[in-house]
Z-matrix of the N, CA and C atoms (Angstrom, degrees):
N
C 1 1.447
C 2 1.529 1 109.31
N 3 1.313 2 116.47 1 129.46
C 4 1.457 3 122.31 2 179.96
C 5 1.521 4 109.42 3 -98.93
N 6 1.305 5 115.44 4 132.09
C 7 1.456 6 120.69 5 177.21
C 8 1.524 7 107.89 6 -89.83
N 9 1.322 8 116.53 7 128.33
C 10 1.456 9 120.60 8 179.38
C 11 1.521 10 109.71 9 -107.13
N 12 1.307 11 115.20 10 139.01
C 13 1.461 12 120.64 11 175.27
C 14 1.516 13 108.60 12 -91.10
N 15 1.298 14 116.38 13 145.50
C 16 1.460 15 120.82 14 175.33
C 17 1.525 16 109.02 15 -129.88
N 18 1.298 17 114.53 16 158.84
C 19 1.460 18 121.72 17 174.51
C 20 1.516 19 107.82 18 -142.29
N 21 1.299 20 115.97 19 158.16
C 22 1.461 21 120.88 20 176.49
C 23 1.527 22 108.69 21 -98.54
N 24 1.320 23 115.54 22 134.29
C 25 1.468 24 119.17 23 -179.99
C 26 1.522 25 110.15 24 -70.64
N 27 1.318 26 114.66 25 150.12
C 28 1.459 27 121.85 26 177.88
C 29 1.525 28 108.54 27 -102.04
N 30 1.306 29 116.34 28 175.47
C 31 1.461 30 120.54 29 -179.27
C 32 1.525 31 110.38 30 -59.89
N 33 1.319 32 117.26 31 132.33
C 34 1.465 33 126.22 32 178.89
C 35 1.529 34 112.97 33 64.09
N 36 1.322 35 118.55 34 24.90
C 37 1.463 36 122.34 35 178.99
C 38 1.523 37 111.25 36 -75.35
N 39 1.324 38 115.05 37 149.60
C 40 1.459 39 122.98 38 171.59
C 41 1.520 40 107.10 39 -125.31
N 42 1.325 41 116.94 40 164.45
C 43 1.462 42 119.26 41 179.28
C 44 1.520 43 111.47 42 -63.46
N 45 1.333 44 117.40 43 -37.49
C 46 1.465 45 118.17 44 179.62
C 47 1.527 46 112.01 45 -70.82
N 48 1.330 47 118.22 46 -30.32
C 49 1.468 48 120.28 47 175.63
C 50 1.525 49 110.62 48 -67.88
N 51 1.318 50 116.71 49 -39.33
C 52 1.469 51 120.51 50 177.01
C 53 1.520 52 109.88 51 -66.05
N 54 1.327 53 116.73 52 -41.74
C 55 1.469 54 120.01 53 178.19
C 56 1.520 55 110.64 54 -59.72
N 57 1.327 56 117.05 55 -42.85
C 58 1.464 57 119.91 56 179.94
C 59 1.527 58 111.43 57 -67.75
N 60 1.325 59 116.82 58 -38.34
C 61 1.462 60 120.27 59 -179.52
C 62 1.529 61 111.63 60 -62.96
N 63 1.328 62 117.47 61 -36.57
C 64 1.461 63 120.41 62 -176.77
C 65 1.522 64 113.88 63 -94.83
N 66 1.335 65 118.02 64 -29.38
C 67 1.460 66 120.01 65 -173.32
C 68 1.524 67 113.82 66 -118.38
N 69 1.315 68 117.48 67 0.09
C 70 1.463 69 121.19 68 174.30
C 71 1.517 70 113.01 69 58.69
N 72 1.319 71 116.14 70 -133.24
C 73 1.465 72 121.60 71 -176.68
C 74 1.520 73 113.22 72 -65.80
N 75 1.320 74 118.41 73 -14.23
C 76 1.462 75 122.05 74 179.03
C 77 1.529 76 111.85 75 -93.65
N 78 1.323 77 117.40 76 11.55
C 79 1.460 78 120.66 77 -174.73
C 80 1.524 79 113.05 78 -61.68
N 81 1.329 80 118.15 79 -33.32
C 82 1.470 81 120.24 80 179.22
C 83 1.513 82 111.90 81 -63.25
N 84 1.310 83 117.82 82 -30.29
C 85 1.464 84 121.03 83 178.53
C 86 1.528 85 111.24 84 -74.06
N 87 1.329 86 117.66 85 -30.09
C 88 1.467 87 121.51 86 -176.40
C 89 1.521 88 113.86 87 -94.62
N 90 1.318 89 118.38 88 -17.91
C 91 1.462 90 121.05 89 -176.59
C 92 1.531 91 113.21 90 -58.33
N 93 1.339 92 121.01 91 -44.42
C 94 1.472 93 119.01 92 178.19
C 95 1.530 94 113.05 93 -59.30
N 96 1.324 95 117.58 94 -36.73
C 97 1.466 96 120.95 95 179.00
C 98 1.526 97 110.50 96 -69.97
N 99 1.335 98 117.26 97 -37.64
C 100 1.466 99 120.41 98 177.48
C 101 1.528 100 110.28 99 -64.44
N 102 1.324 101 116.97 100 -41.65
C 103 1.466 102 121.04 101 177.31
C 104 1.528 103 110.12 102 -63.85
N 105 1.321 104 117.03 103 -40.97
C 106 1.469 105 121.35 104 178.90
C 107 1.529 106 111.51 105 -63.91
N 108 1.323 107 117.51 106 -38.09
C 109 1.463 108 121.66 107 -179.47
C 110 1.526 109 112.85 108 -76.70
N 111 1.330 110 117.32 109 -17.44
C 112 1.466 111 121.92 110 -176.26
C 113 1.525 112 111.36 111 -129.63
N 114 1.329 113 118.55 112 62.20
C 115 1.473 114 120.29 113 -175.50
C 116 1.529 115 113.13 114 -64.48
N 117 1.318 116 117.73 115 -21.52
C 118 1.471 117 120.32 116 -179.62
C 119 1.524 118 112.37 117 -67.11
N 120 1.340 119 117.64 118 -18.22
C 121 1.462 120 120.86 119 -178.09
C 122 1.527 121 113.42 120 -100.28
N 123 1.320 122 119.34 121 -4.23
C 124 1.465 123 120.19 122 -176.17
C 125 1.529 124 113.82 123 -62.72
N 126 1.339 125 120.73 124 -34.84
C 127 1.472 126 117.26 125 178.56
C 128 1.528 127 113.51 126 -78.24
N 129 1.328 128 117.68 127 -6.12
C 130 1.464 129 121.04 128 -176.07
C 131 1.521 130 111.17 129 -99.51
N 132 1.317 131 116.06 130 136.52
C 133 1.464 132 119.33 131 174.85
C 134 1.525 133 109.72 132 -81.40
N 135 1.327 134 116.33 133 -45.48
C 136 1.462 135 121.91 134 179.32
C 137 1.523 136 108.04 135 -115.80
N 138 1.319 137 115.56 136 131.02
C 139 1.462 138 120.89 137 -177.03
C 140 1.524 139 111.24 138 -78.59
N 141 1.331 140 116.57 139 148.69
C 142 1.464 141 118.99 140 172.68
C 143 1.533 142 109.87 141 -64.54
N 144 1.326 143 116.67 142 146.02
C 145 1.464 144 120.59 143 179.71
C 146 1.521 145 111.31 144 -60.37
N 147 1.312 146 115.05 145 143.16
C 148 1.466 147 124.77 146 177.34
C 149 1.525 148 113.29 147 62.22
N 150 1.327 149 117.00 148 25.06
C 151 1.463 150 120.09 149 173.59
C 152 1.517 151 108.54 150 -74.93
N 153 1.310 152 116.54 151 141.49
C 154 1.460 153 120.85 152 179.22
C 155 1.528 154 108.98 153 -82.55
N 156 1.326 155 116.29 154 118.80
C 157 1.461 156 122.84 155 -178.65
C 158 1.521 157 108.22 156 -111.90
N 159 1.325 158 116.22 157 125.65
C 160 1.463 159 121.50 158 179.31
C 161 1.520 160 108.80 159 -83.98
N 162 1.325 161 115.94 160 131.68
C 163 1.461 162 122.11 161 178.68
C 164 1.520 163 109.60 162 -108.48
N 165 1.328 164 117.52 163 146.25
C 166 1.465 165 119.44 164 177.04
C 167 1.523 166 110.26 165 -68.67
N 168 1.316 167 115.54 166 145.65
C 169 1.460 168 120.68 167 177.61
C 170 1.516 169 108.77 168 -77.57
N 171 1.306 170 116.66 169 131.48
C 172 1.453 171 121.85 170 179.35
C 173 1.517 172 109.16 171 -149.30
N 174 1.312 173 115.97 172 157.42
C 175 1.462 174 119.92 173 178.20
C 176 1.515 175 111.58 174 -98.16
N 177 1.344 176 117.12 175 -6.86
C 178 1.464 177 119.59 176 179.33
C 179 1.516 178 109.43 177 -91.14
N 180 1.295 179 116.21 178 152.25
C 181 1.458 180 121.37 179 177.18
C 182 1.519 181 108.69 180 -124.39
N 183 1.296 182 116.74 181 160.53
C 184 1.464 183 121.19 182 179.88
C 185 1.520 184 109.97 183 -65.69
N 186 1.322 185 115.18 184 146.42
C 187 1.460 186 119.83 185 176.70
C 188 1.519 187 109.38 186 -67.23
N 189 1.296 188 115.03 187 133.66
C 190 1.457 189 120.77 188 178.41
C 191 1.517 190 107.62 189 -107.27
N 192 1.319 191 115.79 190 128.46
C 193 1.457 192 118.88 191 179.99
C 194 1.519 193 109.24 192 -69.15
N 195 1.321 194 115.40 193 133.07
C 196 1.451 195 119.99 194 178.19
C 197 1.519 196 109.03 195 -90.66
N 198 1.310 197 115.35 196 146.98
C 199 1.459 198 120.24 197 178.93
C 200 1.517 199 109.98 198 -80.61
N 201 1.287 200 115.09 199 145.44
C 202 1.453 201 121.82 200 176.31
C 203 1.522 202 108.38 201 -84.63
N 204 1.335 203 116.06 202 122.33
C 205 1.464 204 120.50 203 178.63
C 206 1.521 205 108.71 204 -92.05
N 207 1.314 206 115.86 205 122.44
C 208 1.453 207 119.99 206 177.31
C 209 1.523 208 111.34 207 -84.16
N 210 1.339 209 115.29 208 -32.35
C 211 1.462 210 120.59 209 178.04
C 212 1.517 211 108.43 210 -133.01
N 213 1.317 212 116.26 211 154.13
C 214 1.472 213 120.46 212 177.83
C 215 1.492 214 112.90 213 -78.86
């Protein structure tokens, strides 16, 4: 059994914006899978608010920028 992650779309969200929010710089690699998992949204440019979007399961996370510490 595969566990699927879901998220709710925000105002003016697109599938590629959701992909970037969750997968960062690797979003282009995950976007085709997100489109495949959510065929009901392919004809739409902007998703309806609070739509449930299925995300592919992955063990990688988006790179988080680290802050530069000037002092310890």
